[in-house]
C-alpha positions in Angstrom: 14.7 -19.8 8.2 17.1 -17.2 7.0 15.6 -13.9 8.0 17.9 -11.6 6.0 18.7 -12.6 2.4 21.1 -11.1 -0.1 18.2 -9.8 -2.1 16.7 -8.0 0.9 20.2 -6.5 1.8 20.4 -5.1 -1.7 17.0 -3.4 -1.4 17.5 -1.9 2.1 18.1 1.8 2.1 20.8 3.0 4.6 19.9 5.2 7.5 21.4 8.3 5.9 19.5 7.9 2.6 16.7 10.3 3.6 13.9 8.0 2.5 12.1 8.0 5.8 8.9 9.7 4.6 5.2 8.8 4.6 5.4 7.7 0.9 8.2 5.2 1.6 7.6 1.5 1.3 8.6 -1.2 3.8 11.2 -3.6 2.4 10.4 -6.7 4.4 8.3 -8.0 7.3 9.2 -10.3 10.2 6.6 -11.8 12.5 6.2 -14.1 15.5 4.1 -17.1 14.3 3.1 -17.8 17.9 2.2 -14.3 18.9 1.0 -10.9 17.7 4.4 -9.2 17.2 5.4 -7.9 13.7 8.4 -6.0 12.6 8.2 -3.9 9.3 11.6 -2.9 8.0 12.0 0.5 6.4 15.8 0.9 6.5 18.7 -1.2 7.5 22.5 -1.2 7.8 25.2 -3.6 8.7 27.1 -2.7 11.9 30.7 -3.3 12.7 30.3 -6.7 14.3 28.4 -8.1 11.2 25.0 -7.7 12.8 22.3 -5.7 11.1 20.4 -2.7 12.6 17.0 -2.0 11.2 14.6 0.9 11.5 10.9 0.4 11.1 7.5 -0.1 12.7 7.0 -2.7 15.4 3.5 -3.8 16.2 2.4 -5.9 19.2 0.5 -4.6 22.2 1.0 -1.2 20.6 2.6 0.2 17.4 6.0 2.0 17.8 8.6 3.2 15.4 12.2 2.4 16.3 15.4 0.5 15.9 15.9 -3.3 16.3 18.7 -5.7 15.6 18.8 -8.8 13.5 20.5 -10.7 16.3 17.6 -9.9 18.6 15.1 -11.3 16.1 17.2 -14.4 15.6 17.4 -15.0 19.4 13.6 -14.9 20.1 11.9 -18.3 20.7 8.2 -18.5 21.4 6.5 -20.9 23.8 6.6 -23.7 21.3 10.3 -23.1 20.5 9.5 -21.5 17.1 11.6 -18.5 16.1 10.7 -15.3 14.3 9.9 -15.8 10.6 10.1 -13.6 7.5 6.9 -13.1 5.4 8.0 -14.7 2.1 5.2 -13.0 0.2 5.7 -9.5 1.5 6.8 -7.0 -1.2 7.3 -3.3 -0.9 4.2 -2.3 1.0 3.6 1.5 1.4 4.0 2.8 5.0 0.5 4.4 5.0 -1.1 1.0 4.3 0.3 -0.4 7.5 0.4 2.7 9.7 -2.5 5.1 8.9 -1.0 7.7 11.2 2.0 8.1 9.0 0.0 10.0 6.3 
């Protein structure tokens, strides 16, 4: 599965856009179909080597805000050999609906 499409790239705010507020909406969601890890993307930007760096909320054992790379997501394989997937039905979900502490 292609994790990052042209449509998502066009919607992603850059890091310097200043949209990182509690009223902002997540643009896309990646998840581990064999585990409990989920990555909610708030912002993203292409880096010099062609990879993409994202900022968002990562949930797993705990929830944490931070940066993560597309190449890292693409390299993950679960115990069944299944990789990270993109939620095809996820559309612009407000931050506070995923992280109540963001309000």
